[in-house]
Kinemage of the C-alpha trace (Angstrom):
@kinemage 1
@onewidth
@group {chain A} dominant
@subgroup {mainchain}
@vectorlist {calphas} color= white
{ca unk a 1} P -0.233 -0.256 -0.091
{ca unk a 2} L 2.950 2.307 0.852
{ca unk a 3} L 6.406 2.904 0.058
{ca unk a 4} L 7.590 3.739 2.895
{ca unk a 5} L 6.002 3.019 6.628
{ca unk a 6} L 7.764 5.928 8.773
{ca unk a 7} L 7.888 5.191 12.573
{ca unk a 8} L 8.114 8.484 14.490
{ca unk a 9} L 7.031 11.774 13.987
{ca unk a 10} L 10.483 13.974 14.915
{ca unk a 11} L 12.424 15.624 12.843
{ca unk a 12} L 13.985 13.101 11.300
{ca unk a 13} L 10.821 11.271 10.171
{ca unk a 14} L 9.042 14.264 9.215
{ca unk a 15} L 11.647 15.615 6.557
{ca unk a 16} L 12.217 11.841 5.264
{ca unk a 17} L 8.346 11.662 4.576
{ca unk a 18} L 8.544 15.124 2.922
{ca unk a 19} L 11.111 14.416 0.761
{ca unk a 20} L 9.929 10.895 -0.151
{ca unk a 21} L 6.224 12.705 -0.881
{ca unk a 22} L 7.555 15.494 -2.991
{ca unk a 23} L 9.418 12.806 -5.163
{ca unk a 24} L 6.170 11.002 -5.817
{ca unk a 25} L 6.433 8.110 -3.044
{ca unk a 26} L 3.632 7.499 -0.805
{ca unk a 27} L 4.286 7.414 2.968
{ca unk a 28} L 2.489 6.628 6.306
{ca unk a 29} L 3.512 8.386 9.040
{ca unk a 30} L 2.819 6.871 12.589
{ca unk a 31} L 3.684 7.810 16.151
{ca unk a 32} L 2.622 6.005 19.465
{ca unk a 33} L 2.143 9.737 21.171
{ca unk a 34} L -1.003 11.786 20.812
{ca unk a 35} L 0.664 14.446 18.476
{ca unk a 36} L 2.891 14.879 15.862
{ca unk a 37} L 6.506 16.228 15.863
{ca unk a 38} L 8.454 14.145 18.197
{ca unk a 39} L 9.965 16.240 20.875
{ca unk a 40} L 10.100 19.656 19.027
{ca unk a 41} L 6.387 19.561 20.088
{ca unk a 42} L 4.520 22.892 21.619
{ca unk a 43} L 1.524 22.874 23.671
{ca unk a 44} L -0.461 26.383 23.555
{ca unk a 45} L -1.291 27.875 26.864
{ca unk a 46} L -3.030 30.939 26.918
{ca unk a 47} L -1.112 31.976 23.501
{ca unk a 48} L 2.085 31.383 25.281
{ca unk a 49} L 4.335 28.187 23.182
{ca unk a 50} L 4.990 25.770 25.414
{ca unk a 51} L 8.458 23.507 24.410
{ca unk a 52} L 6.669 20.410 25.961
{ca unk a 53} L 10.069 18.635 25.667
{ca unk a 54} L 12.253 21.075 26.955
{ca unk a 55} L 13.409 24.059 24.929
{ca unk a 56} L 14.363 23.848 21.145
{ca unk a 57} L 16.643 26.662 19.839
{ca unk a 58} L 17.404 25.978 15.903
{ca unk a 59} L 21.101 27.108 14.943
{ca unk a 60} L 23.136 26.150 12.234
{ca unk a 61} L 25.980 27.338 10.414
{ca unk a 62} L 24.424 25.634 7.373
{ca unk a 63} L 22.622 28.316 4.893
{ca unk a 64} L 21.205 25.049 2.717
{ca unk a 65} L 19.599 24.129 6.222
{ca unk a 66} L 18.599 26.991 7.081
{ca unk a 67} L 17.080 27.755 3.726
{ca unk a 68} L 15.290 24.407 4.122
{ca unk a 69} L 13.403 24.806 7.291
{ca unk a 70} L 12.451 28.522 6.448
{ca unk a 71} L 10.432 26.945 3.329
{ca unk a 72} L 7.943 26.087 5.881
{ca unk a 73} L 7.870 28.380 8.325
{ca unk a 74} L 9.278 31.588 8.969
{ca unk a 75} L 11.958 31.699 11.633
{ca unk a 76} L 12.071 34.761 14.343
{ca unk a 77} L 15.631 35.743 14.773
{ca unk a 78} L 16.285 34.922 18.738
{ca unk a 79} L 19.591 34.575 20.409
{ca unk a 80} L 19.876 32.202 23.491
{ca unk a 81} L 21.597 33.900 26.663
{ca unk a 82} L 20.700 31.766 29.486
{ca unk a 83} L 22.075 32.988 33.279
{ca unk a 84} L 23.373 30.908 35.979
{ca unk a 85} L 22.063 31.063 39.935
{ca unk a 86} L 24.737 29.526 41.938
{ca unk a 87} L 22.843 30.033 45.525
{ca unk a 88} L 21.479 33.100 45.115
{ca unk a 89} L 24.409 34.879 42.890
{ca unk a 90} L 23.829 35.200 38.703
{ca unk a 91} L 26.251 34.551 36.208
{ca unk a 92} L 25.786 34.696 32.586
{ca unk a 93} L 26.441 31.955 30.128
{ca unk a 94} L 28.357 30.917 28.071
{ca unk a 95} L 31.418 31.835 30.374
{ca unk a 96} L 32.452 35.377 28.825
{ca unk a 97} L 33.673 38.696 30.065
{ca unk a 98} L 30.467 39.296 31.952
{ca unk a 99} L 30.778 36.058 33.324
{ca unk a 100} L 34.438 36.938 34.538
{ca unk a 101} L 33.871 40.143 36.156
{ca unk a 102} L 30.477 38.666 38.124
{ca unk a 103} L 32.920 36.326 39.478
{ca unk a 104} L 36.610 38.541 40.178
{ca unk a 105} L 35.188 41.679 39.063
{ca unk a 106} L 37.865 42.023 36.411
{ca unk a 107} L 37.269 44.120 33.560
{ca unk a 108} L 39.686 43.120 30.895
{ca unk a 109} L 40.531 39.915 28.986
{ca unk a 110} L 44.152 39.725 29.839
{ca unk a 111} L 43.161 40.371 33.337
{ca unk a 112} L 40.838 37.487 33.469
{ca unk a 113} L 43.024 34.994 31.046
{ca unk a 114} L 45.861 36.202 33.879
{ca unk a 115} L 43.427 34.546 36.540
{ca unk a 116} L 41.872 31.456 34.948
{ca unk a 117} L 45.673 30.445 34.076
{ca unk a 118} L 47.037 30.827 37.508
{ca unk a 119} L 44.565 28.476 38.691
{ca unk a 120} L 45.191 25.871 36.198
{ca unk a 121} L 48.864 26.126 36.895
{ca unk a 122} L 48.065 25.889 40.622
{ca unk a 123} L 45.862 22.784 40.173
{ca unk a 124} L 48.976 20.985 38.083
{ca unk a 125} L 46.852 18.749 36.143
{ca unk a 126} L 48.459 17.509 33.561
{ca unk a 127} L 46.498 14.311 32.608
{ca unk a 128} L 43.087 14.503 33.980
{ca unk a 129} L 41.776 11.346 35.128
{ca unk a 130} L 37.699 12.465 35.372
{ca unk a 131} L 35.518 15.347 34.652
{ca unk a 132} L 36.347 17.479 37.627
{ca unk a 133} L 39.967 17.092 36.944
{ca unk a 134} L 39.203 17.673 32.823
{ca unk a 135} L 37.305 20.879 33.574
{ca unk a 136} L 39.139 22.247 36.484
{ca unk a 137} L 42.569 22.240 33.577
{ca unk a 138} L 40.315 23.595 31.115
{ca unk a 139} L 38.716 26.711 33.130
{ca unk a 140} L 40.677 27.025 36.282
{ca unk a 141} L 38.845 26.030 40.094
{ca unk a 142} L 36.094 28.829 40.388
{ca unk a 143} L 34.452 28.606 37.261
{ca unk a 144} L 34.257 24.730 38.013
{ca unk a 145} L 33.022 24.937 41.579
{ca unk a 146} L 30.329 27.897 41.218
{ca unk a 147} L 29.338 26.887 37.263
{ca unk a 148} L 30.187 23.199 36.764
{ca unk a 149} L 30.229 21.304 39.244
{ca unk a 150} L 26.514 21.069 40.451
{ca unk a 151} L 24.699 21.347 37.477
{ca unk a 152} L 26.793 18.503 36.111
{ca unk a 153} L 26.717 16.253 39.076
{ca unk a 154} L 23.081 16.919 38.771
{ca unk a 155} L 22.442 15.571 35.154
{ca unk a 156} L 24.531 12.410 34.938
{ca unk a 157} L 23.855 12.011 38.934
{ca unk a 158} L 27.112 10.920 39.773
{ca unk a 159} L 30.007 12.402 41.379
{ca unk a 160} L 32.324 14.250 38.887
{ca unk a 161} L 35.147 12.658 40.067
{ca unk a 162} L 33.197 8.991 38.902
{ca unk a 163} L 32.626 10.599 35.736
{ca unk a 164} L 34.860 9.951 32.724
{ca unk a 165} L 37.204 13.190 31.347
{ca unk a 166} L 35.743 12.731 27.649
{ca unk a 167} L 32.030 14.088 28.812
{ca unk a 168} L 34.118 17.722 29.067
{ca unk a 169} L 36.706 17.451 26.104
{ca unk a 170} L 36.572 21.060 26.184
{ca unk a 171} L 34.934 23.922 27.586
{ca unk a 172} L 34.239 27.388 25.505
{ca unk a 173} L 35.558 30.696 27.197
{ca unk a 174} L 35.436 33.770 25.620
{ca unk a 175} L 37.397 36.661 26.349
{ca unk a 176} L 34.267 39.074 25.312
{ca unk a 177} L 31.146 40.414 26.365
{ca unk a 178} L 29.107 38.620 24.425
{ca unk a 179} L 26.471 36.085 26.088
{ca unk a 180} L 25.362 34.665 22.447
{ca unk a 181} L 25.411 30.837 23.570
{ca unk a 182} L 26.113 29.486 19.982
{ca unk a 183} L 28.528 30.692 17.660
{ca unk a 184} L 26.468 29.523 14.916
{ca unk a 185} L 25.571 32.086 12.107
{ca unk a 186} L 22.197 31.198 11.550
{ca unk a 187} L 19.210 31.041 15.018
{ca unk a 188} L 15.890 31.253 15.372
{ca unk a 189} L 12.785 30.425 16.679
{ca unk a 190} L 9.426 29.111 14.326
{ca unk a 191} L 6.982 32.313 14.316
{ca unk a 192} L 4.050 30.719 15.841
{ca unk a 193} L 5.838 27.896 17.154
{ca unk a 194} L 7.139 24.143 16.334
{ca unk a 195} L 4.348 22.709 15.260
{ca unk a 196} L 3.968 24.770 12.033
{ca unk a 197} L 7.323 23.349 11.247
{ca unk a 198} L 5.556 20.045 11.436
{ca unk a 199} L 2.897 20.570 9.568
{ca unk a 200} L 4.194 22.224 6.932
{ca unk a 201} L 7.061 19.080 6.788
{ca unk a 202} L 3.743 16.546 6.754
{ca unk a 203} L 1.214 18.604 4.731
{ca unk a 204} L -0.251 16.071 2.225
{ca unk a 205} L 1.037 13.264 3.982
{ca unk a 206} L -1.277 10.698 6.003
{ca unk a 207} L -0.571 10.278 9.405
{ca unk a 208} L -1.847 7.729 12.638
{ca unk a 209} L -1.190 9.425 15.916
{ca unk a 210} L -2.029 7.017 19.096
{ca unk a 211} L -0.544 4.352 17.148
{ca unk a 212} L 2.652 1.681 18.761
{ca unk a 213} L 4.420 0.344 16.164
{ca unk a 214} L 5.534 -2.785 18.265
{ca unk a 215} L 1.922 -3.444 19.083
{ca unk a 216} L 1.658 -5.496 15.626
{ca unk a 217} L 5.048 -4.806 14.168
{ca unk a 218} L 4.927 -7.289 11.284
{ca unk a 219} L 1.554 -5.942 10.192
{ca unk a 220} L 2.641 -2.630 9.971
{ca unk a 221} L 5.839 -3.382 8.340
{ca unk a 222} L 3.591 -5.395 5.927
{ca unk a 223} L 2.234 -2.675 4.387
{ca unk a 224} L 5.113 -0.686 3.167
{ca unk a 225} L 8.327 -1.407 0.810
{ca unk a 226} L 10.612 0.114 3.134
{ca unk a 227} L 10.661 0.753 6.881
{ca unk a 228} L 11.720 3.998 8.181
{ca unk a 229} L 12.331 3.490 11.837
{ca unk a 230} L 13.139 6.672 14.504
{ca unk a 231} L 12.641 4.595 17.509
{ca unk a 232} L 15.016 2.652 20.245
{ca unk a 233} L 17.429 0.446 17.764
{ca unk a 234} L 17.655 -1.927 20.562
{ca unk a 235} L 13.859 -2.069 20.918
{ca unk a 236} L 13.215 -2.998 17.109
{ca unk a 237} L 15.787 -6.011 17.591
{ca unk a 238} L 13.537 -6.655 20.701
{ca unk a 239} L 16.622 -6.086 22.949
{ca unk a 240} L 18.543 -8.742 21.996
{ca unk a 241} L 22.281 -7.773 22.961
{ca unk a 242} L 20.790 -5.917 26.103
{ca unk a 243} L 19.145 -2.344 26.661
{ca unk a 244} L 21.050 0.975 25.748
{ca unk a 245} L 21.181 3.301 28.137
{ca unk a 246} L 19.714 6.985 28.480
{ca unk a 247} L 19.556 10.241 30.209
{ca unk a 248} L 16.099 11.479 31.150
{ca unk a 249} L 14.004 14.488 32.104
{ca unk a 250} L 11.290 15.199 34.179
{ca unk a 251} L 9.346 18.384 33.142
{ca unk a 252} L 6.933 20.001 35.421
{ca unk a 253} L 5.014 23.176 34.096
{ca unk a 254} L 3.087 25.741 35.878
{ca unk a 255} L 0.940 28.918 34.863
{ca unk a 256} L 1.820 31.819 36.437
{ca unk a 257} L -0.297 35.111 36.714
{ca unk a 258} L 2.343 37.176 35.990
{ca unk a 259} L 3.782 38.848 32.921
{ca unk a 260} L 7.055 38.092 33.240
{ca unk a 261} L 8.619 35.626 36.273
{ca unk a 262} L 12.614 35.241 35.342
{ca unk a 263} L 13.235 37.815 32.819
{ca unk a 264} L 15.104 35.307 30.447
{ca unk a 265} L 13.869 32.111 28.624
{ca unk a 266} L 16.164 29.671 30.333
{ca unk a 267} L 17.983 29.904 33.950
{ca unk a 268} L 20.401 27.276 35.179
{ca unk a 269} L 20.820 26.515 38.544
{ca unk a 270} L 24.049 25.023 39.459
{ca unk a 271} L 24.125 24.566 42.989
{ca unk a 272} L 24.383 20.972 44.320
{ca unk a 273} L 20.998 21.593 46.424
{ca unk a 274} L 18.704 22.956 44.202
{ca unk a 275} L 17.248 19.431 42.529
{ca unk a 276} L 15.742 21.321 39.300
{ca unk a 277} L 18.892 21.728 36.622
{ca unk a 278} L 17.125 25.152 34.892
{ca unk a 279} L 13.650 26.934 34.901
{ca unk a 280} L 12.404 27.815 30.909
{ca unk a 281} L 10.108 30.693 30.738
{ca unk a 282} L 8.767 29.950 27.642
{ca unk a 283} L 6.784 33.808 26.205
{ca unk a 284} L 10.563 35.037 26.161
{ca unk a 285} L 11.732 32.507 23.023
{ca unk a 286} L 9.301 34.826 21.038
{ca unk a 287} L 8.756 37.710 22.903
{ca unk a 288} L 5.079 36.901 24.065
{ca unk a 289} L 3.208 40.138 25.845
{ca unk a 290} L 0.476 37.647 27.443
{ca unk a 291} L -0.778 38.572 30.949
{ca unk a 292} L 0.173 35.380 32.007
{ca unk a 293} L 3.678 33.392 32.140
{ca unk a 294} L 4.242 29.810 31.350
{ca unk a 295} L 7.644 27.802 33.133
{ca unk a 296} L 8.662 24.719 33.553
{ca unk a 297} L 11.412 23.130 35.948
{ca unk a 298} L 13.528 20.393 34.613
{ca unk a 299} L 14.681 17.295 36.751
{ca unk a 300} L 17.213 15.303 35.807
{ca unk a 301} L 16.240 11.220 35.352
{ca unk a 302} L 18.903 8.782 35.600
{ca unk a 303} L 18.464 5.267 33.112
{ca unk a 304} L 15.453 3.268 33.813
{ca unk a 305} L 13.216 1.753 31.083
{ca unk a 306} L 10.008 3.479 32.643
{ca unk a 307} L 11.704 6.795 31.739
{ca unk a 308} L 11.471 8.935 28.383
{ca unk a 309} L 14.703 8.155 26.550
{ca unk a 310} L 16.364 11.467 25.657
{ca unk a 311} L 19.991 11.664 25.970
{ca unk a 312} L 22.295 8.766 24.514
{ca unk a 313} L 25.175 7.455 26.982
{ca unk a 314} L 27.880 7.353 24.770
{ca unk a 315} L 30.283 5.963 26.937
{ca unk a 316} L 32.526 2.927 26.060
{ca unk a 317} L 30.575 0.265 26.741
{ca unk a 318} L 27.033 1.659 24.850
{ca unk a 319} L 28.979 2.505 21.672
{ca unk a 320} L 30.338 -1.269 22.179
{ca unk a 321} L 26.539 -2.422 22.549
{ca unk a 322} L 25.243 -0.040 19.995
{ca unk a 323} L 27.734 -1.252 17.458
{ca unk a 324} L 26.503 -4.657 17.677
{ca unk a 325} L 23.046 -3.500 16.959
{ca unk a 326} L 23.851 -1.269 13.917
{ca unk a 327} L 25.649 -4.702 12.127
{ca unk a 328} L 22.144 -5.970 12.617
{ca unk a 329} L 20.269 -2.958 11.310
{ca unk a 330} L 22.711 -3.218 8.446
{ca unk a 331} L 21.833 -6.186 7.065
{ca unk a 332} L 18.215 -5.092 6.685
{ca unk a 333} L 18.258 -3.361 2.914
{ca unk a 334} L 14.915 -2.565 3.681
{ca unk a 335} L 14.600 -0.850 7.038
{ca unk a 336} L 16.212 2.731 7.724
{ca unk a 337} L 17.332 3.774 11.141
{ca unk a 338} L 17.503 7.192 11.563
{ca unk a 339} L 17.150 10.267 14.509
{ca unk a 340} L 18.584 10.309 17.892
{ca unk a 341} L 17.425 7.049 18.810
{ca unk a 342} L 17.727 4.916 15.510
{ca unk a 343} L 20.951 6.350 15.347
{ca unk a 344} L 21.997 6.106 19.266
{ca unk a 345} L 23.793 9.778 18.892
{ca unk a 346} L 23.236 12.852 20.329
{ca unk a 347} L 22.016 15.383 17.015
{ca unk a 348} L 21.398 18.636 17.274
{ca unk a 349} L 18.257 19.624 15.375
{ca unk a 350} L 19.849 20.696 11.942
{ca unk a 351} L 22.197 17.419 12.641
{ca unk a 352} L 19.149 15.194 12.113
{ca unk a 353} L 17.604 17.435 9.232
{ca unk a 354} L 21.063 16.649 7.480
{ca unk a 355} L 21.206 13.232 8.306
{ca unk a 356} L 17.524 12.364 6.794
{ca unk a 357} L 18.414 14.869 3.627
{ca unk a 358} L 21.583 12.758 2.843
{ca unk a 359} L 19.073 9.207 1.764
{ca unk a 360} L 18.163 12.196 -1.001
{ca unk a 361} L 21.009 13.579 -2.435
{ca unk a 362} L 22.081 11.958 -5.556
{ca unk a 363} L 24.770 9.259 -6.374
{ca unk a 364} L 27.623 9.813 -8.938
{ca unk a 365} L 26.497 7.391 -11.898
{ca unk a 366} L 29.395 5.184 -12.506
{ca unk a 367} L 30.776 4.488 -15.732
{ca unk a 368} L 28.531 2.126 -17.973
{ca unk a 369} L 25.975 2.320 -15.237
{ca unk a 370} L 22.635 1.889 -16.639
{ca unk a 371} L 19.166 3.481 -14.672
{ca unk a 372} L 15.845 2.687 -15.067
{ca unk a 373} L 13.428 5.349 -16.174
{ca unk a 374} L 12.090 5.832 -12.699
{ca unk a 375} L 15.536 6.536 -11.543
{ca unk a 376} L 16.003 8.853 -14.052
{ca unk a 377} L 12.622 10.835 -13.316
{ca unk a 378} L 13.048 10.843 -9.831
{ca unk a 379} L 16.464 11.372 -9.892
{ca unk a 380} L 17.416 10.206 -6.452
{ca unk a 381} L 18.340 6.711 -4.567
{ca unk a 382} L 18.367 5.804 -1.289
{ca unk a 383} L 22.046 4.316 0.744
């Protein structure tokens, strides 16, 4: 009945469906949630687009990807400039001259650099053995203790001394007064929320929500020539080698009877005592003037089958396990695995889109190769 059954309506599935649909392929998109859009879904509360699964700021250096998403929805320029709250004291992020002035009162880049270099030298760490040593060897003791340690330990549910140094390979330090969290050339938020992007991508494509692929896997697979699977790769293979691990989050949202709660889209709570990692105030993404506001507290959750999988834990053990599942997936020519869960990879939004688009890049013609009329018409093939 279909050329493609697409399991999951997040960015990978939606972009894949759009590209296949434009090439005359018949697609069916199914999603076990009650809505489309995956983790970029927004719930509207009194005119405020609430990022239901955590804040999403679109940023990329790729003009091609930026122009691609702007086909479907207009983006409003937005610069992400979160604040860190450490025991009631506020600091700018990422680490920049504003941060260093707040920490030490220094006003020149040379002064800030000298303080950091002296702290690093004092610690004398030449071969970091854990995350704590790695971070201190990059930014010194003060920045680590106030802005990294508590936040990181809450995120991972482990002491920084028990985490591998590879988690923090580098830490951005800017000796300019620049609070722009991302360095990307293109940054923005879809006007009217991410649901408009999802609607644009899936326009004219058959979609079913509240539909669990695994309740009748054989039936759903029988409907299409190929399957595009964006769920957990280990679940597809019934966890035959064991379960991959993920970090998760719990979101607690509330609407408040005031126009402005914290004056910024996100405040990170970097002390160890506060149980949540940040508070997001959603109206600041689009500059809303509503009479109320909606805030969301994010609580870190560890790896558990009951928790929603958000962040792959790409340590040595899980990477080796994923490679075994990947080998199984490569033996299935009629199933395409994509997205964060399907590829067990931490993707930003622009990277997910690029990953889906690569399947529609025209392959170079080899000498003497004969192409069918269908290939000549559509000018695309699946890798």
